[in-house]
C-alpha positions in Angstrom: 0.0 0.0 0.0 1.3 3.4 -0.9 1.5 5.9 1.9 1.8 9.7 1.8 5.2 10.9 1.1 7.4 12.0 3.9 8.2 14.8 1.6 5.6 16.7 3.4 9.0 17.4 4.4 8.4 19.4 7.3 7.6 16.5 9.5 8.5 17.4 13.0 8.7 21.2 12.1 6.5 24.1 13.1 4.4 26.0 10.7 5.5 29.7 10.2 6.1 32.1 7.4 9.5 30.7 6.5 8.4 27.1 6.7 5.4 27.9 4.5 7.7 29.5 1.8 9.8 26.3 1.8 6.8 23.9 1.6 5.2 25.8 -1.2 8.4 25.7 -3.2 9.0 22.0 -2.8 7.8 20.2 -5.9 6.9 17.0 -4.0 4.9 18.5 -1.2 1.1 18.1 -0.9 0.6 21.9 -1.1 1.8 21.9 -4.7 -0.5 19.0 -5.7 -3.8 20.4 -4.5 -4.4 22.6 -7.5 -6.2 20.3 -9.9 -9.6 21.1 -11.5 -11.4 18.6 -9.3 -11.6 19.4 -5.6 -10.4 17.1 -2.9 -8.3 15.1 -5.3 -4.6 15.3 -5.4 -3.1 16.3 -8.8 -0.5 13.6 -9.2 1.5 14.6 -12.2 2.9 17.8 -13.7 0.8 17.4 -16.9 -2.5 17.2 -15.0 -4.7 20.2 -15.9 -4.5 22.9 -13.2 -7.4 24.9 -12.1 -5.9 28.3 -13.2 -5.8 26.9 -16.8 -9.6 26.5 -17.1 -12.4 29.0 -17.2 -14.0 30.0 -13.8 -17.6 28.9 -14.6 -16.9 26.4 -17.3 -14.2 23.9 -16.3 -14.2 22.4 -19.8 -13.1 25.7 -21.4 -9.3 26.6 -21.4 -7.8 29.9 -20.5 -4.2 31.1 -20.1 -2.9 31.3 -16.5 -2.3 35.0 -17.1 -6.1 35.5 -17.3 -6.6 34.0 -13.9 -3.8 36.1 -12.5 -5.2 39.4 -13.8 -8.8 38.6 -12.8 -7.8 37.7 -9.3 -5.5 40.7 -8.8 -8.3 43.0 -10.2 -10.7 41.4 -7.7 -13.2 41.2 -10.6 -15.4 38.6 -8.9 -15.1 39.6 -5.2 -18.4 41.5 -4.7 -20.4 39.9 -7.5 -19.9 36.2 -6.5 -22.2 34.4 -4.2 -19.5 32.5 -2.3 -22.3 30.2 -0.8 -23.6 29.1 -4.2 -25.0 25.5 -4.2 -25.5 25.3 -0.4 -28.2 22.7 0.4 -31.6 23.8 1.8 -33.0 22.8 5.1 -34.2 19.5 3.7 -30.7 18.6 2.5 -31.5 19.3 -1.2 -28.4 20.6 -2.9 -28.6 23.8 -5.0 -32.2 24.5 -4.0 -31.8 26.6 -0.9 -32.1 30.4 -0.6 -28.4 30.7 -0.3 -27.7 28.5 -3.3 -28.8 30.9 -6.1 -26.0 32.7 -7.9 -27.7 36.1 -7.4 -28.1 35.7 -3.6 -26.6 38.6 -1.6 -26.1 38.3 2.1 -27.9 41.1 4.0 -25.5 41.9 6.7 -26.3 44.7 9.1 -22.7 45.6 9.8 -19.3 45.0 8.1 -18.9 41.2 7.8 -15.4 39.8 8.5 -14.2 36.8 6.6 -13.8 33.6 8.8 -10.9 31.2 8.2 -10.3 28.0 10.1 -10.9 24.3 10.3 -14.5 23.1 9.9 -14.8 22.3 13.5 -13.5 25.7 14.7 -15.6 27.6 12.1 -18.6 25.6 13.5 -17.7 26.9 17.0 -17.4 30.5 15.8 -20.7 30.5 14.0 -22.9 28.2 16.2 -21.3 28.0 19.6 -19.8 25.0 21.4 -23.2 23.4 22.0 -23.6 22.4 18.4 -20.1 21.2 17.7 -21.1 17.6 18.2 -23.1 17.7 15.0 -20.0 18.4 13.0 -18.3 15.3 14.5 -20.7 13.2 12.5 -19.1 14.4 9.3 -17.4 11.0 8.8 -17.3 9.5 5.3 -20.8 8.6 4.2 -21.6 5.1 2.8 -25.4 5.4 2.6 -28.1 7.8 1.5 -29.3 8.5 5.1 -25.8 9.7 6.1 -25.5 11.8 2.9 -28.9 13.5 3.6 -27.8 14.3 7.2 -24.6 15.7 5.9 -26.5 18.0 3.5 -28.7 19.2 6.4 -25.6 20.0 8.5 -24.1 21.9 5.6 -27.2 24.0 5.4 -27.1 24.8 9.1 -23.4 25.6 9.0 -23.8 28.1 6.2 -27.0 29.8 7.4 -25.7 30.2 11.0 -22.4 31.7 9.8 -24.4 34.3 7.7 -26.6 35.0 10.7 -23.5 35.5 12.9 -22.3 38.1 10.4 -19.4 36.2 8.8 -18.3 35.9 5.2 -17.8 32.2 4.5 -16.4 30.3 1.5 -18.9 27.5 1.0 -19.2 26.6 -2.7 -21.2 23.4 -3.4 -22.7 24.1 -6.8 -22.1 22.8 -10.3 -22.1 26.2 -12.1 -19.3 27.6 -10.0 -17.5 24.5 -8.6 -15.1 24.7 -5.7 -11.4 24.2 -6.1 -8.2 25.8 -4.8 -8.3 28.5 -7.4 -11.6 29.7 -6.1 -10.2 29.4 -2.6 -7.2 31.6 -3.5 -9.6 34.1 -5.2 -11.6 34.3 -2.0 -8.5 34.7 0.1 -7.4 37.7 -2.0 -10.8 39.2 -1.7 -10.8 38.6 2.1 -7.2 40.0 2.5 -8.2 43.2 0.7 -11.5 43.6 2.4 -13.5 43.2 -0.8 -16.0 40.4 -0.1 -19.7 41.3 -0.1 -20.4 43.7 2.7 -16.9 43.1 4.2 -16.2 46.8 3.8 -12.6 46.5 4.9 -13.4 44.3 8.0 -10.6 42.1 9.1 -10.2 38.3 8.8 -11.2 36.2 11.8 -8.8 33.3 12.3 -11.1 30.8 14.1 -8.4 28.1 14.7 -5.2 27.9 16.7 -2.2 28.8 14.5 0.6 28.8 17.0 3.0 25.8 17.1 1.2 23.8 14.4 3.2 20.7 13.5 3.8 20.3 9.8 3.5 16.5 10.4 -0.3 17.1 10.5 -0.4 18.1 6.8 -1.8 15.3 4.8 -2.0 13.0 7.8 -5.7 12.1 7.6 -8.6 11.8 5.2 -12.2 12.0 6.3 -11.3 10.5 9.7 -9.6 7.5 8.1 -6.1 6.5 9.1 -3.1 8.0 7.3 -2.4 6.2 4.1 -6.0 5.0 3.6 -6.3 7.2 0.5 -3.1 8.8 -0.5 -4.6 10.8 -3.4 -7.1 12.9 -1.4 -6.7 15.9 0.8 -9.0 17.2 3.5 -10.6 20.5 4.7 -7.9 20.6 7.4 -5.2 20.4 4.7 -7.0 23.3 3.0 -6.9 25.4 6.2 -3.2 24.8 6.7 -2.6 25.7 3.0 -4.7 28.9 3.5 -2.5 29.9 6.3 0.6 29.5 4.2 -1.0 31.4 1.2 -1.9 34.3 3.5 1.5 34.3 5.0 3.0 34.9 1.5 0.3 37.3 0.2 0.6 39.7 3.1 3.7 41.6 4.2 2.7 41.0 7.8 2.0 37.3 7.2 4.3 36.3 10.1 1.7 37.7 12.6 -0.7 34.8 11.6 1.3 32.4 13.7 1.0 34.4 17.0 -0.2 32.4 20.1 -3.8 33.5 20.0 -7.1 31.9 18.9 -10.1 33.7 17.3 -7.9 36.7 16.5 -9.0 39.5 14.2 -6.3 40.1 11.7 -5.7 42.6 8.9 -3.6 41.7 5.9 -1.2 44.2 4.4 -1.7 42.8 0.9 1.3 42.7 -1.5 0.7 42.5 -5.3 4.3 41.4 -5.7 3.7 38.7 -3.1 0.7 37.4 -5.1 2.6 37.3 -8.3 5.6 35.6 -6.7 3.3 33.0 -5.1 1.5 32.2 -8.3 4.8 31.8 -10.1 5.9 29.4 -7.4 2.7 27.4 -7.7 2.9 27.2 -11.5 6.5 25.8 -11.5 6.8 22.2 -12.6 6.1 19.6 -9.9 7.5 16.1 -9.3 5.2 13.0 -9.3 3.2 12.8 -6.1 3.5 9.8 -3.7 5.5 7.9 -6.3 2.7 8.2 -8.9 3.6 6.7 -12.2 3.6 9.7 -14.5 4.5 9.3 -18.1 7.1 11.9 -19.2 6.2 14.4 -21.9 6.9 13.0 -25.3 7.9 15.0 -28.3 5.6 15.6 -31.2 5.6 12.4 -33.4 7.7 12.6 -36.5 5.6 13.8 -39.4 4.8 11.6 -42.3 5.3 13.7 -45.4 5.1 11.1 -48.2 2.5 10.8 -50.9 -0.3 11.9 -48.4 1.2 15.4 -48.1 1.0 16.7 -51.7 0.0 20.2 -52.5 -3.4 20.1 -54.2 -4.2 23.8 -54.8 -2.6 27.1 -53.9 -4.7 30.2 -53.3 -3.8 33.3 -55.4 -1.7 35.9 -53.5 -3.3 38.9 -51.8 -5.5 37.1 -49.3 -5.5 38.4 -45.7 -4.1 35.6 -43.5 -6.0 34.3 -40.5 -4.2 34.6 -37.1 -4.8 33.4 -33.6 -7.0 30.5 -34.8 -9.4 29.0 -32.1 -10.9 25.8 -33.4 -14.4 25.2 -32.0 -14.8 21.5 -32.8 -18.5 20.5 -32.5 -18.6 16.8 -31.8 -19.2 14.7 -34.9 -18.4 17.5 -37.4 -15.1 16.2 -38.8 -12.0 15.7 -36.7 -10.0 15.8 -39.9 -10.5 19.5 -40.1 -7.6 19.6 -37.7 -5.3 18.7 -40.7 -6.4 21.8 -42.6 -5.9 24.1 -39.5 -2.5 22.8 -38.6 -1.2 22.7 -42.2 -2.3 26.3 -42.6 -1.2 27.6 -39.2 2.0 25.5 -38.6 3.0 24.1 -41.9 2.3 20.7 -43.6 5.3 19.0 -41.8 4.3 20.1 -38.3 2.1 17.1 -37.5 1.7 13.4 -38.2 -1.0 12.2 -40.5 -0.6 8.6 -39.3 -3.7 6.8 -38.1 -2.3 6.7 -34.6 -2.4 10.5 -34.2 -6.0 11.5 -34.6 -6.9 14.4 -34.6 -3.6 16.1 -35.3 -1.7 17.6 -32.4 0.8 20.4 -32.4 2.4 22.1 -29.4 2.8 25.9 -29.4 1.0 28.8 -31.1 2.9 28.4 -34.4 4.2 32.0 -34.4 0.9 33.5 -33.3 -1.2 31.7 -35.9 -3.0 29.7 -33.2 -4.9 31.1 -30.2 -2.9 31.0 -27.0 -5.9 29.3 -25.4 -5.3 26.2 -27.5 -1.6 26.5 -28.1 -0.2 24.6 -25.1 -2.7 21.9 -23.9 -1.4 19.1 -21.7 -2.7 15.6 -22.5 -5.6 14.5 -20.3 -5.0 11.7 -17.8 -6.7 8.4 -18.5 -9.3 7.0 -16.1 -7.2 4.1 -15.0 -3.8 5.8 -14.9 -1.6 8.4 -16.5 -2.3 7.3 -20.0 -2.2 10.1 -22.5 -5.5 11.0 -24.1 -6.1 13.3 -27.0 -7.6 16.7 -26.7 -10.5 17.0 -29.1 -11.1 20.7 -28.8 -14.8 20.2 -28.0 -14.8 23.0 -25.4 -16.5 26.3 -26.1 -14.6 29.5 -26.6 -14.5 31.8 -23.6 -15.9 34.8 -25.3 -15.1 37.1 -22.4 -11.3 36.4 -22.8 -9.3 38.8 -24.9 -7.1 35.9 -26.0 -9.9 33.9 -27.7 -8.7 34.9 -31.1 -10.3 33.9 -34.4 -13.0 31.2 -33.9 -13.5 28.8 -36.7 -15.8 25.8 -36.9 -17.6 23.2 -39.1 -21.3 22.6 -38.7 -23.4 19.6 -39.7 -27.1 19.0 -40.3 -28.5 18.4 -36.8 -30.2 15.1 -37.4 -27.1 13.7 -39.1 -24.9 14.9 -36.2 -27.3 13.3 -33.6 -27.4 10.0 -35.4 -23.6 10.0 -35.7 -23.4 10.7 -32.0 -25.7 7.7 -31.3 -23.5 5.5 -33.5 -20.4 6.5 -31.7 -22.0 6.0 -28.2 -23.2 2.5 -29.4 -19.8 1.4 -30.8 -18.1 2.6 -27.6 -20.7 1.3 -25.1 -18.5 -1.5 -23.9 -15.2 0.3 -23.5 -16.7 3.7 -22.8 -13.5 5.4 -24.0 -15.2 8.2 -26.0 -17.4 11.1 -25.4 -15.8 12.3 -22.2 -16.6 15.3 -20.0 -15.3 17.6 -22.8 -18.7 17.0 -24.3 -20.1 19.1 -21.5 -22.3 16.6 -19.7 -22.1 15.2 -16.2 -20.8 11.7 -15.5 -24.2 10.3 -14.6 -25.7 11.5 -17.9 -22.8 10.0 -19.8 -23.2 6.6 -18.1 -27.0 6.7 -18.8 -26.4 7.4 -22.5 -24.0 4.5 -22.8 -26.5 2.2 -21.2 -29.4 3.3 -23.4 -27.2 3.1 -26.5 -26.2 -0.4 -25.6 -29.8 -1.4 -25.2 -31.2 0.3 -28.3 -28.7 0.0 -31.1 -25.9 -1.9 -32.8 -23.1 -0.2 -34.8 -21.0 -1.7 -37.5 -18.3 0.3 -39.4 -20.1 3.5 -38.8 -23.6 2.3 -39.6 -26.5 2.3 -37.1 -28.8 -0.6 -36.5 -31.7 0.1 -34.1 -33.1 -2.9 -32.4 -35.4 -1.3 -29.7 -37.3 1.9 -30.2 -38.0 2.6 -26.5 -34.4 3.1 -25.3 -33.5 4.8 -28.6 -36.3 7.3 -28.0 -35.2 7.8 -24.3 -31.6 8.4 -25.5 -32.7 11.1 -27.9 -34.7 12.8 -25.1 -31.9 12.8 -22.5 -31.6 16.2 -21.0 -29.1 18.2 -23.0 -28.8 15.7 -25.8 -29.9 18.3 -28.4 -29.0 21.9 -29.3 -25.3 21.1 -29.2 -24.1 23.6 -31.9 -26.1 26.4 -30.4 -25.0 25.7 -26.8 -21.3 25.7 -27.9 -21.7 29.1 -29.5 -23.3 30.4 -26.2 -20.4 29.1 -24.1 -22.0 25.9 -22.8 -20.8 22.3 -23.3 -22.2 20.4 -26.2 -24.4 18.1 -24.0 -24.8 20.5 -21.0 -28.2 20.2 -19.4 -29.3 23.7 -20.6 -32.6 24.6 -22.0 -32.4 27.4 -24.6 -35.0 30.1 -24.9 -35.8 32.2 -27.9 -33.5 34.9 -26.7 -30.7 32.4 -26.4 -31.2 31.2 -29.9 -31.2 34.7 -31.3 -28.0 35.5 -29.4 -26.4 32.3 -30.8 -27.3 33.4 -34.3 -25.8 36.8 -33.7 -22.6 35.2 -32.4 -22.4 33.0 -35.5 -22.8 36.1 -37.7 -20.5 38.5 -36.0 -17.9 36.6 -33.9 -17.1 33.4 -35.8 -14.5 34.1 -38.5 -15.2 31.0 -40.5 -18.0 28.4 -40.7 -17.9 25.4 -43.0 -20.5 22.7 -43.7 -19.7 19.0 -43.3 -22.2 18.2 -46.2 -20.1 20.5 -48.5 -16.7 19.5 -47.3 -14.6 20.2 -50.4 -16.3 23.5 -50.9 -15.6 24.4 -47.3 -11.9 23.7 -47.6 -11.7 25.6 -50.8 -13.6 28.5 -49.3 -11.1 28.5 -46.4 -8.1 28.9 -48.7 -9.9 31.2 -51.0 -10.5 33.6 -48.2 -7.4 33.2 -46.1 -4.8 32.0 -48.6 -2.3 29.2 -48.2 -2.1 25.8 -49.8 -4.7 23.0 -49.7 -2.7 19.8 -48.9 -3.8 16.2 -49.7 -3.9 15.3 -46.0 -7.1 17.5 -45.6 -8.8 15.3 -48.2 -7.5 11.8 -47.4 -10.3 10.7 -45.1 -13.1 12.0 -47.3 -11.6 10.3 -50.3 -11.5 7.0 -48.5 -15.2 7.4 -47.6 -16.1 8.3 -51.2 -14.4 5.1 -52.5 -16.1 3.0 -49.8 -19.5 4.3 -50.9 -20.3 6.0 -47.6 -23.8 7.4 -47.3 -25.7 9.7 -45.1 -27.9 8.4 -42.3 -31.6 7.9 -43.3 -33.4 10.1 -40.9 -36.7 8.1 -41.0 -35.4 6.3 -37.9 -35.9 9.5 -36.0 -39.5 9.8 -37.1 -40.0 6.2 -36.0 -38.8 7.2 -32.5 -41.2 10.2 -32.6 -38.3 12.7 -32.7 -39.3 15.7 -34.7 -36.4 18.1 -35.0 -33.6 19.9 -33.0 -35.1 23.3 -33.3 -32.2 25.4 -32.0 -29.6 23.6 -34.1 -31.8 23.6 -37.2 -31.9 27.4 -36.9 -28.1 27.5 -36.4 -27.5 25.3 -39.4 -29.9 27.4 -41.5 -28.0 30.6 -40.5 -24.7 28.9 -41.2 -25.9 27.7 -44.6 -27.0 31.2 -45.6 -23.7 32.7 -44.6 -21.7 29.9 -46.3 -23.5 30.3 -49.6 -23.1 34.1 -49.5 -19.3 33.7 -48.9 -19.0 31.0 -51.6 -20.8 33.3 -54.1 -18.4 36.1 -53.3 -15.4 33.9 -54.0 -16.9 32.3 -57.1 -16.8 35.6 -59.0 -13.0 35.4 -59.1 -13.0 31.8 -60.0 -11.0 30.7 -56.9 -13.6 28.2 -55.7 -14.1 26.5 -59.1 -10.4 26.3 -59.6 -9.9 24.7 -56.2 -12.7 22.1 -56.8 -11.3 21.2 -60.2 -7.9 20.6 -58.6 -9.4 18.4 -55.9 -11.3 16.4 -58.5 -8.1 15.8 -60.5 -6.3 14.8 -57.4 -9.0 12.3 -56.4 -8.9 10.8 -59.9 -5.1 10.5 -59.8 -5.3 8.9 -56.3 -7.9 6.4 -57.6 -5.5 5.3 -60.4 -2.5 4.9 -58.0 -4.4 2.8 -55.4 -5.7 -0.6 -56.4 -8.2 -0.7 -53.5 -9.3 1.5 -50.6 -7.6 1.1 -47.3 -9.2 -1.4 -45.0 -9.9 -1.3 -41.3 -10.6 1.6 -39.1 -13.8 2.7 -37.5 -16.1 5.5 -38.2 -13.9 8.0 -36.4 -10.5 7.0 -37.8 -8.8 8.3 -40.9 -9.1 5.8 -43.7 -12.0 4.1 -42.0 -14.2 2.2 -44.5 -18.0 2.5 -44.1 -20.1 -0.4 -45.1 -23.8 -0.7 -46.1 -24.8 -2.6 -43.0 -28.6 -2.6 -43.2 -31.3 -4.3 -41.3 -34.5 -3.5 -39.5 -35.7 -1.8 -36.4 -37.3 -4.5 -34.3 -39.2 -3.8 -31.1 -38.0 -6.4 -28.6 -41.3 -6.3 -26.7 -43.6 -6.9 -29.7 -41.2 -8.5 -32.1 -42.6 -6.3 -34.9 -40.6 -4.5 -37.5 -40.8 -0.8 -36.9 -38.7 0.7 -39.8 -35.8 0.2 -42.0 -32.3 0.5 -40.6 -29.8 2.9 -42.1 -26.2 3.3 -42.8 -24.0 6.3 -42.9 -20.7 7.8 -41.6 
C-alpha cells in the first residue's frame, strides 16, 4: 500500500512564514499538488490540468494562466460572486436553498469579516460549542441517510455563519464548482476587504495557528487513518494551506502564527507577493507519492510522403488568419484539424498517421493559433496516467481577450445526432469516447452508454436500431440536443441547458459576428476551398484523405426516418443554427466564385482524387467511423421492437 510521502518534508517542524515558503516551493509537497480542477483530489502529475488553466464557470473551457492572475488581482469577482452558491436547503436538497442561487446577496447589518479555520472551529465560531457535536458526525458517508444528514448539517453551517455576520467560503454548486483557485480568489478578496459587505473588515482566524506541527499536513482523510487514500486531501489540509498562502500574500504574514485563537487580523496585501506566489505554484512539480507519471513525449515525427501533396494554392493577396481557435463541434469532422495545422503551422508540423487523430501540435505556431489552445497538456486516463487526446470540444470563452479567431464546421443536426448515437453505441463496452469535454455530467454519460447499448448496434459507422423505447429515451436525455447552439453560447455540447428564444437569437448573432469561418460538413470540399480562397495558403492532400476514403467506400448519409419512427421531430435550435450557417456559407461562396477561386480549387481536388484512384488498387481497410481511412459499409437491417417482435422501420447506414 502506498503511503503519503514523507516529503511533506516538514515532518517534525512548526508552521511559520519561512516554513510555508519552503513547503510551497517543494515540488513533491502536498501543497503543490492540490491545484487540480477537481476538488479534494490530489493532482498527481505535472501534466495534469491545473485549475488556473480553465475558465472559472466552465471547467471544460481553457484559458491562459495570465487571465486567472489578472482577474484575481483586479478582484473582478469579489463582490459579484455568491460564495455560498450551491448550499443545500433545510431539507438537504443541494442547489435548492435560498443561499444556493447565484444572485443571492447576504444582507449583513454591519461589516462582515471573513472567517478562516478548520471546519470544527468555524462551526464553533458560527454556532457555539453546544452544536459542535453535529460536525463530529461528518465521517465518510456510505449510505443515503448519512449523505442526507450531511447536507442538512451543511445548510445549518452556512446559514448560521451568515446569521452570525461572517463571510464564508462554501461553494457546493455545479455552475461555479469549488477548487483551490476559487479558494485563492476568496482569500485575496478577504485579504483586501473586498468580499460582499466586508467593507474593509478584518479576517477572523477561528483556529489555533501557534506551534502547528507540519506533520499534520496530509495526515488524515475524512477520519480515516493516514495512508488509507493517498490521493485525497481534507478540509484541514486546506486550512493549513490557507495559512501558508496568506503568509505569502501579506507583508505582515508572520503575525498569523501568534499564540492566539479567534484573532481579528488585517492583511497588508502585496501585489508582488501574489505574483511571486502564483509563479511558485505554477512551477513544474514532481510526481506525487511515487505516482507513475508518463514523461512528456515530443511531437511524433511527421509523415510527409504521398499523403502530403499540394493540391491547390490560393492566389496571393489574401489576408491571412491569425490566432485560430478551433471550435470542434462533436461529430463534425476531426480531420478539419489537418487543414488548420497545415495552414497555421505548416504541412510538416504534424503526423498524418492513423495513430495520431486528430492532429496535435504544441505551441501557437508564431501566433497563428490562439494562445488558449496553443499549449494543452494531455488528459490523464481514467485508470492511470495514459495520454489521451484533446479533441477541442470545449466552447470559446468569449469574455477572454485571448480567444482569437474562432473557426468551426457545422453539420445537419439530425445527421450529427445519429452520428453521436452511432459512436455511443460502438463505444458502449469500452466507454472510451465522449468524455466530459462534451459538456455533460458523468451520470448522464453513463446513462447514455446504457441506453445506446440497449437500443442499437453499430458496424463500421452504420447504425442498426433494435429497440425503439431506449432509442427514444436516449434522444430525449436532458441536454442531448442543441449542441451547436450551446457551444456558441459558451455551454458544453451536451450540457443540461434549456435554450430560450432569446438564447437562440444570441447564438445566431454570435455566428454572424464573432465566428470568423464556418464550413459545412455536407459541403466538405467547398468548405476547404472557401477556407483557402478567403485566407490564402495551400490545400494539402492530408485534408482530403479521409473524405476520399469514404467516397471510395460508398459511404452514405444516415436515413433520418429512424428519428421519425422514434417520434423525434427536430432539433429546433440547431436547425436554426444550421440554416443561418448555410446562408452565410452560400453568401461567402458566391463572393469567392466571382474570381474563379472556388471553381479552380474544386477542379484541382477532383483531379487529385482521380489521380489517387488510379494509383491505389483498393481503398484502405480497417478503421472505425472516427479513424482516418475508415471504411464505411452498407450494414442494413430492420428496427425491431423487442417487446412486440414487430418490424418498426428500415435501418440505415452512414458515416
